[in-house]
N, C-alpha and C positions, 0 to 999 in steps of 0.2 A: 501174222510178223511170226517169222521162225520163234519155236521151240522146240526144247530138249530136257524134258523131262525124267532121271534115270533112276532106281530103285539097288535095292542090295551094298556090298564091301562099294563100291563109287558112286553112290546114291546123288544125286545135287542138279542141281536147276544150270537152266543155259538159256535166257531166253533175249531174245532183242523184239522190246518194242515201241513201235513207228504208231501215236496219235497221233494223223491227219486231224481231227476234232474227235474231241471227250466232254465231259465236266470232272475238275473236284468230288465233288459230291460222289459222282457214281462212280470213280475210279479207287477214291479208298471204300469204298462197298471190296473190293477185292481184297486191302491188303491183310485184312485178318490171313486168308490162308497160307503166306508166304511170312508175313512180319508182323507173329501174333504179339510181341517186345509192341511194337509202338504204334500209341491216340494220338491219331492226327484231331488236328480242329476241323469242327462239329461245323460252328457261324461264317464261314470261308464258303463262300463259293466262286467257282468263273473255267469259261467257257476257253481251254487247250489245246497247240499244238505240243507236240514234241517225240524226245526219242529219250527209251531208258533202255541198261541193259545190264540182265541183273546173272551172274553165277558166281557159283560156289555151291557147296553142299547143304542141308538142314539143319544151318547151322549157325543165328546171326551174327555171329560174334566170328564168324568166317568166310559169310559173304562178303561177296566182293554187288558194289551200287555206281554207278552208271548215269551220269544222263543231263539234259538240260530239257528246260520247259517252260513257253510263251505262252503266258497267256493274259486272257481278255475279255472285256469286259464282267468284271469279277466288283465280290459285294462283301463286304468285312460288317459283321452285326448288319446297322443300317445304313450303312453310308458308301455307296457307289466309289467305283473307279477303276479306270483305265483302260492297266495295263498292268504284267506280274510278266515278270524275268525272272528264272532263278537258271542256277544251276545241285543238283545233289550230286553227294556222293558216300558212302557210306565201303569202311576200307577196316576192317581189327575190330569188328566193334562200337566206329567209332563216325558218326552220322553226320554232316558236314552238310547248311545250304547255305552257296557261294555265291557269291554278287547277286543276294534278292536286291531289284530292284519296283519298286511299286509305282505304278506314276499316276500324274489325276492333272486333265488341267493341261498348267505344266509345271506342278508344282510335285517334286517325285521325294520318297524315300528310300534310302540306300542302309540296308542289312546284312547281317551275318550270322548264323548258330553254328554250335558242336551241340550231339548231345552225344555222351561217353551212351553207349548203352546195355554197359555191361556193372558202368558200376552208378549209372542214375546219372549222372553229375552233367549240368547244361551253361553252356558263355553265351551270350549272345551280346546282342552291341548295333547298333541303329542311331541312325540321322536323320533330319526335314530339308526341303532345299528346294524356297522357293515359291515357302505354301504364304495364303492367305487368308486370312478365316471365316473368309468370304464361300469359299473351296471346298470350305466343308459341308454338307446336307442340310446334318443335322442342326448347326447353329446358323441357317444360311432362314434354315426349316420359323426358325424364333426372333426373324428383322427387328432384329433389334436394332438398327443403325451404326452399331459400334464396329470400324473399321478395321485396319491394321496388322500386320505381317507379325507371322509366327514360329519362331522354330523353336526343332523342338529334338533331343537327343535323348539316347539309354541305353547304356550299359547293366549286366551283371549277371555270376554265376552260383553257380552252388543246385544243390539237388529240390524235387520239385518241397519238401518237409524244408528244407534249409534253403528256400535263398536269398540272395542279397543285391540289391540294386540298385540303383538313383538314374534316376531323371531331370533334366536337366526344362523347363521352356522359356522363352521369349520370348514376350509382343514388342513391338518397337511401328514406326512411321501409325501409330495409332493415330482415329478421327472418329466424328460422330460428325455424318454430315463435313463443309469445307469448316468443320471447325478439330484444331487439333485438340489432341488430351495424350494425359503422359505416358510410357511408353511403361510396362515389366514384370519382372523376369522370377521364379520362381525356384526353387532345388527341392526336389525328396528324395529319401532314404529307405529303402524297405531293409534290416538285416533279421533277416527269419521272421515273426513278431513282431518286432519292434519297425516305429516307424518315426520319421523325423522331419522336418521339413523349413527353409527358409521363405517366407516369401520378401523379394524390397522392387 
């Protein structure tokens, strides 16, 4: 892939990356060479194809990044998933992950996130679609026999030291074997160090 690195008065980067197949954990080992301010999750891994362009000076607040990633055969914590696709953009210190779609079986999660690398302010939101309890590896391995549809959404904003967030979970179409069971829903709020919840 084409790489241009300049030093002196016009120092900077002009890099076109074309990943025909790579892994997330291997790729983030290179990040500290360019993005010392960014810490990426270590409990995630997936194979991926992608194209990423990096251009600008050696200043994270002035550097520009634009790319698309198509991930597959991944794992988050101990949970496996089929696909993870997203667009990544960095402009004037604002790092954005757009059109994030994580797919497992017939269910999927849509999400987006923005991080201001100058102030450390973070915004994120996401929502699940078509998820069943038995789609989750950790739950299926418990062999509880309780089945149902699981819907959840979340949103939050703030800094890592003062983050406000809200999580909503709803269980419907619940059953044990052929016996219908009542559903349930819960809402949890985190406001800095405070936590509250409602369950019905």
